[in-house]
LUMRO-722856 format. One line per field, with one value per residue (C-alpha): residue number from 1; x, y, z. Coordinates in steps of 0.02 Angstrom, whole numbers, m for minus. Layout:
residues N
seq <- [NUM,...]
xx <- [X,...]
yy <- [Y,...]
zz <- [Z,...]
end
This chain:
residues 392
seq <- [1,2,3,4,5,6,7,8,9,10,11,12,13,14,15,16,17,18,19,20,21,22,23,24,25,26,27,28,29,30,31,32,33,34,35,36,37,38,39,40,41,42,43,44,45,46,47,48,49,50,51,52,53,54,55,56,57,58,59,60,61,62,63,64,65,66,67,68,69,70,71,72,73,74,75,76,77,78,79,80,81,82,83,84,85,86,87,88,89,90,91,92,93,94,95,96,97,98,99,100,101,102,103,104,105,106,107,108,109,110,111,112,113,114,115,116,117,118,119,120,121,122,123,124,125,126,127,128,129,130,131,132,133,134,135,136,137,138,139,140,141,142,143,144,145,146,147,148,149,150,151,152,153,154,155,156,157,158,159,160,161,162,163,164,165,166,167,168,169,170,171,172,173,174,175,176,177,178,179,180,181,182,183,184,185,186,187,188,189,190,191,192,193,194,195,196,197,198,199,200,201,202,203,204,205,206,207,208,209,210,211,212,213,214,215,216,217,218,219,220,221,222,223,224,225,226,227,228,229,230,231,232,233,234,235,236,237,238,239,240,241,242,243,244,245,246,247,248,249,250,251,252,253,254,255,256,257,258,259,260,261,262,263,264,265,266,267,268,269,270,271,272,273,274,275,276,277,278,279,280,281,282,283,284,285,286,287,288,289,290,291,292,293,294,295,296,297,298,299,300,301,302,303,304,305,306,307,308,309,310,311,312,313,314,315,316,317,318,319,320,321,322,323,324,325,326,327,328,329,330,331,332,333,334,335,336,337,338,339,340,341,342,343,344,345,346,347,348,349,350,351,352,353,354,355,356,357,358,359,360,361,362,363,364,365,366,367,368,369,370,371,372,373,374,375,376,377,378,379,380,381,382,383,384,385,386,387,388,389,390,391,392]
xx <- [m228,m121,m187,m262,m161,m184,m253,m167,m253,m278,m213,m311,m258,m173,m302,m205,m154,m368,m403,m251,m361,m539,m471,m410,m534,m644,m549,m548,m763,m749,m649,m771,m902,m793,m670,m828,m890,m717,m683,m858,m814,m638,m701,m832,m702,m584,m697,m762,m578,m569,m686,m575,m388,m308,m386,m312,m416,m345,m435,m595,m581,m558,m707,m839,m779,m818,m984,m1036,m978,m1146,m1280,m1192,m1212,m1368,m1412,m1298,m1433,m1565,m1634,m1568,m1446,m1340,m1269,m1234,m1122,m1023,m987,m901,m776,m654,m634,m622,m498,m396,m394,m336,m182,m119,m188,m117,45,65,23,189,289,230,274,447,433,399,554,714,892,984,833,844,1034,1014,937,1093,1178,1117,925,972,1026,868,736,824,836,654,609,699,654,455,445,528,454,299,293,364,198,87,127,128,m52,m91,m122,m139,22,m13,m114,34,151,29,7,212,244,122,165,367,361,226,58,m65,50,167,44,m12,142,145,m1,69,196,76,m61,26,m37,m112,m204,m364,m524,m505,m332,m405,m516,m376,m270,m413,m447,m297,m274,m432,m390,m198,m263,m382,m251,m162,m297,m349,m161,m114,m250,m213,m27,m77,m142,m14,160,166,101,224,373,356,352,501,566,636,691,588,703,724,504,513,627,538,352,426,522,336,188,119,37,95,m54,m55,136,109,m17,48,239,151,70,230,337,405,557,500,399,535,620,488,437,641,640,457,528,680,547,479,658,681,526,586,723,585,479,634,662,471,467,622,539,357,428,545,423,290,403,438,246,236,372,281,113,210,317,131,47,187,147,253,284,387,541,595,710,537,597,489,522,433,344,430,341,410,494,427,510,586,586,419,422,323,456,611,482,477,691,668,581,662,824,748,690,840,931,818,757,585,541,410,246,259,307,153,45,116,95,m101,m93,m13,m188,m293,m221,m211,m390,m439,m364,m414,m595,m563,m505,m611,m766,m670,m679,m786,m835,m925,m764,m662,m785,m767,m583,m522,m492,m310,m247,m317,m211,m54,m84,m91,79,155,103,206,350,381,342,461,604,617,605,738,852,828,907,1032,1116,1011]
yy <- [m924,m1025,m1193,m1263,m1301,m1486,m1551,m1624,m1783,m1801,m1947,m2028,m2052,m2251,m2360,m2413,m2220,m2184,m2315,m2265,m2083,m2145,m2265,m2120,m2005,m2142,m2174,m1983,m1973,m2107,m2026,m1878,m1912,m1993,m1828,m1716,m1802,m1820,m1631,m1561,m1659,m1566,m1417,m1443,m1507,m1369,m1238,m1353,m1373,m1164,m1196,m1331,m1286,m1391,m1562,m1585,m1564,m1743,m1827,m1726,m1781,m1953,m1956,m1898,m2012,m2158,m2049,m2051,m2229,m2302,m2183,m2218,m2407,m2385,m2286,m2401,m2549,m2461,m2470,m2286,m2272,m2413,m2351,m2176,m2278,m2369,m2226,m2132,m2281,m2273,m2094,m2110,m2254,m2153,m1994,m2120,m2171,m2042,m1910,m1956,m2014,m1832,m1751,m1832,m1746,m1606,m1593,m1598,m1417,m1387,m1435,m1361,m1448,m1287,m1253,m1407,m1424,m1272,m1367,m1411,m1603,m1631,m1586,m1691,m1834,m1796,m1815,m1956,m2064,m2011,m2086,m2232,m2291,m2248,m2330,m2504,m2503,m2453,m2615,m2734,m2679,m2698,m2867,m2912,m2829,m2934,m2758,m2794,m2799,m2647,m2532,m2577,m2493,m2344,m2288,m2322,m2215,m2064,m2073,m2070,m1956,m1827,m1886,m1888,m1838,m1994,m2120,m2038,m2076,m2279,m2325,m2279,m2444,m2537,m2535,m2615,m2699,m2908,m2860,m2940,m2881,m2924,m2864,m2674,m2676,m2711,m2570,m2444,m2469,m2467,m2304,m2240,m2305,m2231,m2074,m2063,m2109,m1997,m1833,m1904,m1924,m1756,m1652,m1739,m1685,m1503,m1515,m1605,m1556,m1363,m1408,m1545,m1431,m1318,m1463,m1531,m1343,m1352,m1178,m1126,m1213,m1375,m1368,m1334,m1467,m1583,m1538,m1535,m1717,m1810,m1727,m1784,m1660,m1496,m1403,m1485,m1426,m1252,m1236,m1336,m1227,m1083,m1086,m1072,m934,m882,m957,m1099,m1105,m1062,m1245,m1341,m1291,m1336,m1505,m1526,m1513,m1645,m1765,m1734,m1737,m1927,m1979,m2018,m2129,m2235,m2245,m2320,m2444,m2500,m2508,m2607,m2742,m2734,m2805,m2917,m2994,m2994,m3049,m3223,m3218,m3216,m3369,m3461,m3452,m3503,m3663,m3716,m3748,m3784,m3643,m3700,m3605,m3633,m3535,m3511,m3692,m3785,m3821,m3793,m3676,m3618,m3448,m3327,m3134,m2976,m2869,m2728,m2570,m2553,m2362,m2284,m2135,m2018,m2048,m1995,m1865,m1819,m1808,m1722,m1570,m1581,m1539,m1392,m1293,m1313,m1242,m1078,m1093,m1098,m928,m899,m857,m1043,m1099,m1069,m1120,m1267,m1280,m1262,m1385,m1515,m1486,m1516,m1667,m1753,m1706,m1763,m1940,m1939,m1939,m2052,m2190,m2147,m2214,m2385,m2397,m2521,m2433,m2570,m2694,m2558,m2522,m2692,m2714,m2560,m2579,m2665,m2515,m2401,m2461,m2463,m2283,m2270,m2360,m2260,m2083,m2145,m2207,m2067,m1908,m2013,m2057,m1890,m1784,m1930,m1853,m1671,m1679,m1812,m1671,m1488]
zz <- [m4834,m4699,m4694,m4525,m4392,m4377,m4220,m4062,m4024,m3836,m3762,m3642,m3469,m3430,m3384,m3215,m3181,m3196,m3067,m2948,m2943,m2926,m2780,m2687,m2708,m2667,m2494,m2450,m2466,m2375,m2248,m2257,m2115,m1959,m2000,m1993,m1824,m1729,m1805,m1707,m1546,m1552,m1554,m1438,m1311,m1325,m1289,m1130,m1075,m1036,m902,m813,m832,m729,m842,m994,m1138,m1205,m1047,m1086,m1268,m1218,m1103,m1238,m1335,m1210,m1192,m1372,m1417,m1318,m1423,m1592,m1550,m1501,m1683,m1762,m1707,m1803,m1983,m2043,m1919,m1954,m2142,m2053,m1897,m2021,m2119,m1972,m1957,m2068,m2032,m1839,m1872,m1984,m1840,m1729,m1812,m1921,m1815,m1663,m1736,m1822,m1652,m1561,m1703,m1687,m1491,m1526,m1588,m1423,m1350,m1351,m1294,m1230,m1109,m1062,m1034,m908,m799,m728,m708,m538,m604,m766,m647,m530,m676,m770,m606,m570,m720,m738,m585,m600,m765,m724,m553,m607,m737,m598,m478,m628,m652,m465,m474,m639,m727,m906,m988,m1117,m959,m859,m986,m1025,m848,m831,m966,m910,m742,m775,m915,m979,m941,m1081,m1224,m1171,m1151,m1336,m1392,m1319,m1376,m1574,m1533,m1456,m1596,m1700,m1872,m1839,m1672,m1639,m1584,m1427,m1416,m1481,m1352,m1214,m1283,m1309,m1112,m1064,m1127,m1041,m895,m883,m937,m805,m686,m738,m702,m531,m442,m543,m478,m305,m318,m356,m167,m74,m167,m142,43,87,7,123,272,214,206,13,m59,m209,m357,m236,m242,m418,m474,m363,m452,m610,m598,m500,m577,m717,m845,m895,m839,m683,m664,m686,m559,m429,m462,m474,m304,m251,m339,m505,m478,m421,m591,m705,m623,m641,m827,m862,m789,m847,m1022,m994,m941,m1109,m1193,m1158,m1222,m1393,m1323,m1202,m1334,m1458,m1347,m1306,m1494,m1506,m1389,m1448,m1634,m1586,m1451,m1606,m1730,m1595,m1590,m1775,m1804,m1646,m1753,m1913,m1839,m1758,m1910,m2017,m2141,m2300,m2465,m2615,m2672,m2851,m2830,m2799,m2636,m2456,m2312,m2200,m2202,m2110,m2070,m2120,m2026,m1907,m1904,m1730,m1724,m1759,m1924,m1779,m1643,m1800,m1834,m1650,m1632,m1824,m1739,m1557,m1661,m1785,m1624,m1548,m1704,m1679,m1893,m1816,m1791,m1659,m1722,m1812,m1646,m1581,m1735,m1698,m1493,m1583,m1718,m1562,m1480,m1598,m1663,m1479,m1426,m1576,m1571,m1418,m1436,m1599,m1467,m1344,m1480,m1438,m1258,m1170,m1007,m933,m944,m881,m722,m689,m706,m666,m491,m500,m603,m498,m359,m485,m537,m328,m320,m464,m399,m223,m316,m411,m307,m150,m291,m359,m174,m110,m280,m234,m62,m102,m250,m240]
end
């Protein structure tokens, strides 16, 4: 009879690995209440958005978040509700940061470079010129009107590129680390103001631009190019151009895609500027406080803040997604799934951002932003029309 096989001693997992796994599990559990809240709001928004297809569900989500925020604030002040509301904060913060940037990456799968190039060089010149003039002009107008810097940047991005999606991408750049609570509130209010302006003036464009195109005597292709180069939201472009003709709709859609293609370089340049500005400010703070640290040789030197990557990872992911779509390696069924996932990500992130909006503050300070939006809408439509008349 063979002797029994010796038992293999079980090796206990290293204490460090066990502690790390426990922290990860605890972190995941901490996110759950906030994610449940955001998921429920996302489903509600998408169901309600079907009733008003001309309004972006992103805007609806942000408005819903702004309306829910005071209710959560009142619940949080009660004895039992305080812990419940506090439990949702980690998941909400994670959504407004990670899910938002993931949505920007997924947006790239809706863009194909060959489709954009089909617009022709004249159309591309009209789109590019309109974007640059609108972006720089809106920033200058914002300074003249004394609109907060972040709000001016987001309005300029939304009106010049592609509405809510562009605002979301730029918000990911300006929402860097190290912000004070006041800066966080200003950023959230800037997102709310810019999304509201894109909705208001884009809705007016749906009615005004097709009528003005017939008054000016534009052809269907010219009208489509004008609408695609100047109207903010994709849904607004489709609605406005679709009232003219199918050829106008086709041209407007391609022109809109060309604007979306310029999102990555615009956000990249803004990221470089913001990163340099943040580093200069940090160096100035270090110099003013005289913060010193010792080095290995025993000498002292001024502490310098770490460098921040000027090109955010989600912009790199956006470009990679555009490349994959342009190469034709992503099957059509998967593209449809990714388009739905993009909408879900943006809606969830906008609701999370809406929870941080200070509505009374926004109403008190929103007059200048309203004027800025009107001037930006006038600038983008006029510039695009001049380009269409001169080049096509």
